[in-house]
C-alpha positions as CSV (number, residue, x, y, z in Angstrom):
1,M,87.1,103.0,-92.1
2,S,86.5,100.7,-88.5
3,N,88.5,103.6,-86.3
4,S,86.1,106.6,-87.4
5,P,84.6,109.2,-84.9
6,S,81.2,108.3,-86.1
7,F,81.9,104.6,-85.9
8,L,83.4,104.6,-82.7
9,R,80.3,106.7,-81.6
10,R,77.7,103.9,-83.0
11,R,79.5,101.1,-81.4
12,L,79.2,103.2,-78.3
13,L,75.7,103.8,-78.5
14,Q,75.4,99.6,-79.1
15,I,77.3,98.9,-76.1
16,L,75.1,101.0,-73.7
17,S,72.1,99.5,-75.2
18,L,73.0,96.0,-74.8
19,T,74.1,96.9,-71.1
20,A,71.0,98.7,-70.3
21,I,68.6,95.7,-71.5
22,N,71.1,92.8,-69.3
23,W,70.3,95.4,-66.4
24,G,66.4,95.2,-67.4
25,L,66.6,91.5,-67.6
26,I,68.8,91.3,-64.3
27,N,66.4,93.4,-62.6
28,R,63.1,92.0,-63.3
29,A,64.7,88.4,-62.7
30,A,65.7,89.3,-59.2
31,Q,62.1,90.9,-58.5
32,A,60.5,87.8,-59.8
33,Q,62.3,86.1,-57.0
34,T,61.3,88.2,-54.4
35,P,58.0,86.7,-52.0
36,V,55.3,88.9,-53.0
37,T,54.5,88.9,-49.8
38,R,55.9,88.2,-46.2
39,A,55.8,85.6,-44.1
40,P,53.1,86.5,-41.3
41,E,54.4,88.2,-38.0
42,Q,52.3,85.6,-36.2
43,L,50.0,83.1,-36.7
44,R,47.5,82.3,-34.2
45,I,45.7,78.8,-34.1
46,G,42.5,77.8,-32.6
47,Y,41.7,74.2,-32.6
48,Q,39.2,71.6,-30.7
49,K,39.9,68.1,-29.6
50,S,38.2,66.7,-32.6
51,A,41.2,68.6,-35.1
52,V,42.8,65.2,-35.6
53,N,44.8,67.5,-38.3
54,L,45.7,70.3,-36.5
55,V,46.6,68.6,-33.4
56,I,48.9,66.1,-35.4
57,L,50.5,69.6,-36.8
58,K,50.7,71.5,-33.2
59,Q,52.3,68.0,-31.9
60,Q,55.2,67.5,-34.2
61,G,55.6,71.4,-34.6
62,V,55.5,71.2,-38.2
63,L,54.1,75.3,-38.9
64,E,57.2,76.5,-36.9
65,K,59.7,74.7,-38.8
66,R,57.9,76.1,-42.4
67,F,57.6,79.4,-40.6
68,P,60.7,80.0,-38.6
69,T,60.0,83.8,-38.3
70,T,56.3,83.6,-37.4
71,R,55.3,83.3,-34.0
72,V,52.9,80.3,-33.7
73,S,50.8,80.1,-31.2
74,W,48.0,77.4,-30.6
75,I,45.0,78.1,-28.5
76,E,42.1,75.3,-27.5
77,F,38.5,76.0,-27.3
78,P,36.0,73.7,-26.2
79,A,33.5,74.6,-29.6
80,G,33.0,76.2,-32.3
81,P,31.3,79.1,-31.4
82,Q,33.8,80.2,-28.9
83,L,36.7,79.8,-30.9
84,L,35.0,81.9,-33.8
85,E,34.6,84.5,-31.3
86,A,38.0,84.7,-30.5
87,L,38.1,84.9,-34.6
88,S,36.2,87.9,-34.5
89,V,37.7,90.0,-32.3
90,G,41.5,89.6,-33.6
91,S,43.0,87.4,-31.2
92,L,43.1,84.2,-34.1
93,E,44.2,84.2,-37.6
94,F,43.2,80.6,-38.4
95,G,41.0,77.9,-36.9
96,L,38.2,74.8,-37.3
97,T,34.4,74.8,-36.8
98,G,32.0,72.3,-37.9
99,D,28.9,74.2,-40.1
100,S,27.0,75.9,-37.3
101,P,29.7,78.3,-35.9
102,P,29.8,80.3,-38.7
103,V,26.5,80.6,-39.7
104,F,25.9,82.3,-36.8
105,A,28.9,84.6,-36.7
106,Q,28.1,85.2,-40.0
107,A,24.1,86.3,-38.7
108,A,25.7,88.3,-36.1
109,G,28.1,90.5,-38.4
110,K,31.4,88.6,-37.6
111,D,34.0,89.5,-40.2
112,L,35.5,86.2,-41.2
113,L,36.2,84.1,-43.9
114,Y,35.2,80.5,-44.6
115,V,39.3,79.7,-46.6
116,G,38.8,75.7,-46.7
117,A,37.3,72.2,-45.8
118,E,37.4,68.7,-44.9
119,P,35.2,66.4,-46.5
120,P,31.6,65.4,-44.3
121,K,31.8,63.4,-41.3
122,P,28.2,62.2,-40.8
123,D,28.8,59.5,-38.1
124,S,31.5,61.5,-35.8
125,S,27.9,63.3,-34.4
126,A,25.0,61.6,-32.3
127,I,21.8,62.1,-30.3
128,L,22.8,60.0,-27.2
129,V,19.6,58.8,-24.5
130,L,21.4,56.7,-21.8
131,K,20.2,52.6,-21.6
132,D,17.2,53.0,-19.4
133,S,16.1,56.2,-21.2
134,P,11.7,55.6,-22.2
135,V,13.1,57.3,-25.3
136,K,12.9,55.0,-28.2
137,K,13.3,57.3,-31.3
138,L,13.5,60.6,-32.5
139,A,9.4,61.3,-32.0
140,D,9.4,60.9,-28.1
141,L,11.6,64.2,-27.8
142,K,8.6,65.9,-27.7
143,G,8.8,67.7,-24.2
144,R,12.3,66.5,-23.2
145,K,14.8,68.0,-22.3
146,I,18.0,67.8,-24.5
147,A,21.4,69.0,-24.3
148,L,23.8,70.7,-27.1
149,Q,26.3,73.7,-27.6
150,K,24.0,76.7,-29.0
151,G,25.7,77.6,-32.0
152,S,27.3,74.3,-32.9
153,S,27.2,71.5,-35.5
154,A,25.5,69.5,-33.1
155,H,22.6,72.3,-32.8
156,Y,22.0,71.6,-36.8
157,L,21.9,68.1,-36.5
158,L,19.2,68.1,-33.6
159,V,17.5,70.8,-36.1
160,R,17.4,68.4,-38.5
161,A,16.5,65.5,-36.5
162,V,13.1,67.3,-34.8
163,E,12.5,68.1,-38.4
164,K,12.4,64.2,-39.5
165,A,9.8,63.2,-36.4
166,G,7.5,65.5,-37.4
167,L,8.0,67.9,-34.8
168,Q,8.2,71.3,-34.6
169,W,11.3,72.9,-32.7
170,G,9.1,74.4,-29.9
171,D,8.1,71.3,-29.3
172,I,11.2,70.8,-27.7
173,Q,13.1,72.1,-24.5
174,P,16.5,72.6,-25.7
175,V,19.1,73.2,-22.8
176,Y,22.5,75.2,-23.5
177,L,25.7,73.9,-22.2
178,A,29.2,73.6,-23.6
179,P,30.4,70.0,-23.9
180,A,31.7,69.5,-20.4
181,D,28.6,70.4,-18.6
182,A,26.4,68.7,-20.8
183,R,27.9,65.6,-20.2
184,A,27.6,66.5,-16.2
185,A,23.7,66.8,-16.8
186,F,23.4,64.1,-18.8
187,E,24.5,61.5,-16.6
188,R,22.9,62.7,-13.7
189,K,19.3,62.4,-15.9
190,S,19.0,66.3,-15.6
191,V,18.4,66.1,-19.0
192,D,17.1,63.3,-21.5
193,A,19.6,64.0,-24.3
194,W,22.5,65.2,-25.4
195,A,23.5,65.9,-29.1
196,I,26.9,65.6,-29.5
197,W,30.5,65.3,-31.6
198,D,33.5,63.3,-31.3
199,P,35.7,63.0,-29.4
200,Y,32.8,63.3,-26.4
201,Y,30.6,61.3,-28.1
202,A,33.2,58.3,-28.2
203,A,34.4,59.1,-24.9
204,T,31.1,59.2,-23.5
205,E,30.2,55.9,-25.9
206,L,32.6,53.4,-24.1
207,V,32.6,54.9,-20.4
208,I,28.8,55.0,-19.7
209,Q,27.3,52.9,-22.8
210,P,24.3,54.8,-23.9
211,R,21.9,54.1,-26.8
212,V,22.7,56.2,-29.7
213,L,19.3,57.8,-30.8
214,A,20.5,59.1,-33.9
215,T,23.7,59.8,-36.0
216,G,24.1,62.8,-39.0
217,R,23.4,59.9,-41.0
218,D,20.7,61.0,-43.1
219,L,20.4,64.4,-41.2
220,S,23.2,66.2,-41.3
221,S,26.9,66.0,-43.2
222,N,28.4,67.4,-40.4
223,N,31.5,69.4,-42.3
224,S,34.4,70.4,-40.8
225,F,35.6,74.4,-42.1
226,Y,38.9,76.3,-42.1
227,L,38.1,79.6,-41.4
228,A,40.8,83.0,-41.1
229,S,40.4,86.4,-40.2
230,R,40.1,88.6,-43.5
231,A,43.7,90.0,-42.7
232,F,45.3,86.9,-42.9
233,A,43.4,85.3,-45.8
234,T,43.8,88.6,-48.3
235,Q,47.4,89.2,-46.9
236,H,49.2,86.1,-46.9
237,A,47.5,83.9,-49.2
238,P,50.6,81.6,-49.9
239,A,50.6,81.0,-46.0
240,V,47.5,79.2,-46.7
241,A,48.8,77.5,-49.1
242,V,51.2,76.2,-47.0
243,L,48.5,75.4,-44.1
244,F,46.4,72.8,-46.1
245,E,49.4,71.0,-47.5
246,E,50.7,70.3,-44.0
247,L,46.6,69.7,-43.1
248,T,46.8,67.8,-45.8
249,R,50.0,65.3,-45.3
250,A,48.3,64.9,-41.9
251,D,45.7,63.4,-42.7
252,R,47.4,61.0,-44.6
253,Q,49.8,60.7,-41.7
254,A,46.3,59.6,-39.2
255,Q,45.1,57.3,-42.5
256,E,48.2,55.5,-42.8
257,N,49.7,55.6,-39.4
258,R,47.3,54.9,-36.8
259,K,49.0,53.8,-34.3
260,E,51.5,56.2,-34.2
261,V,48.5,58.8,-34.7
262,I,46.6,57.8,-31.5
263,K,49.3,57.6,-29.2
264,L,50.0,61.5,-30.2
265,I,47.0,62.1,-30.0
266,A,46.3,60.5,-26.2
267,N,48.9,62.1,-24.9
268,F,48.4,65.0,-26.2
269,S,44.5,65.2,-25.1
270,G,44.9,62.8,-22.0
271,L,41.7,60.9,-23.6
272,D,42.2,57.3,-23.3
273,A,43.8,55.4,-26.1
274,G,40.3,53.5,-26.9
275,V,38.3,56.8,-27.3
276,V,40.6,58.3,-29.9
277,S,40.9,54.5,-32.2
278,L,37.0,54.9,-31.7
279,F,36.6,58.5,-33.0
280,L,39.3,58.2,-35.5
281,Q,37.5,54.6,-37.0
282,R,34.9,57.3,-37.6
283,R,36.4,59.6,-39.3
284,P,37.1,59.9,-43.1
285,K,40.1,60.8,-44.6
286,S,40.0,64.1,-44.7
287,P,41.9,66.1,-47.0
288,V,41.8,69.9,-46.9
289,G,40.8,72.5,-49.9
290,P,39.0,75.1,-51.0
291,L,35.1,75.0,-50.7
292,S,33.2,73.4,-53.4
293,P,30.2,74.4,-54.7
294,Q,28.4,71.5,-53.2
295,T,30.1,72.2,-50.1
296,V,28.4,76.2,-49.9
297,A,24.8,74.6,-51.0
298,D,24.8,72.7,-47.7
299,Q,26.3,74.9,-45.7
300,Q,23.2,77.3,-47.0
301,C,20.9,74.7,-46.2
302,V,22.4,75.3,-42.8
303,A,22.0,78.9,-42.3
304,D,18.5,78.7,-44.1
305,A,17.0,75.9,-41.5
306,F,18.7,78.1,-38.9
307,L,16.4,81.4,-40.1
308,Q,13.4,79.9,-40.4
309,L,13.6,78.6,-36.7
310,G,14.1,82.0,-35.8
311,L,17.5,80.8,-34.2
312,I,19.5,83.8,-35.9
313,P,18.7,87.4,-36.6
314,K,18.9,87.9,-40.4
315,S,19.6,85.6,-43.3
316,V,23.3,84.6,-44.6
317,K,24.6,84.4,-48.0
318,V,27.4,81.8,-47.2
319,A,28.7,82.3,-50.7
320,E,29.6,86.2,-49.7
321,I,32.5,84.9,-47.4
322,V,33.9,82.2,-49.1
323,W,37.2,83.3,-49.9
324,Q,38.6,83.4,-53.2
325,P,42.3,83.4,-53.5
326,S,42.3,84.8,-56.9
327,A,40.5,87.4,-55.9
328,R,40.6,91.1,-54.1
329,H,39.2,91.5,-51.2
330,A,38.3,95.0,-49.0
């Protein structure tokens, strides 16, 4: 009976059915292990001397190890506006700036995304005057020439300082200069004050010993933002996650191995170790993560302030270019 033709046919069909099921399971398992996205072919990172976490990764070659098939390159910029211009024209995939540059970039129609942020650093920027300056308080800035990088975090710091002093933006004379040129103008007294951030602030403080008229305390949160090209963020979300993991690890190293990091940054930047030590003291713990609702709200305040003064050509909604990893960006 068990060797009848009908039994054998049924048995053969059972074996074929089980084989098909097993092959299906194997194929699904193989597909699950296949990466959804490939590693990026290239990763061009824009950074400044103040970008502690990025500098640590650069000097240690960490990303080159994490992305062995990717061409990783590093490009230094004097300030955020120049960095974001490069990002917007396709010369970079990723970079770090302060709060104001992304606002100016968005208002100018640049296509980029906020992908992450570090905590506020209000003590890391200041408005400086020389020791013998007659400017004693913020209100004394009326009619004065003040050096700053246009569109930088120092720009918003000065906007808030003018507002706090009860002045109008038209009451001061902004002189738009890159940091190196601004310091030269400040030292030769071509300007009356200088709005600047670390490490330029720390270097000037130790060498020239200016008076600090105000810091970001009660004026500006001085947030730091990681921005990316839309193509990089949307096509390589796993790579962004790796970047944040390594940047946060670098920050832990900056907090726990301060002497080693001071030496590393000094060797890279050419800055005196005392300068590096000073600006690291003002820098809080800076793990990297997605933008919180409060951070987005703070950034919207920056944008609204520039619009109100007519410093950007149109209103912007910051939330529209905040990357949502779970969403599909066009």
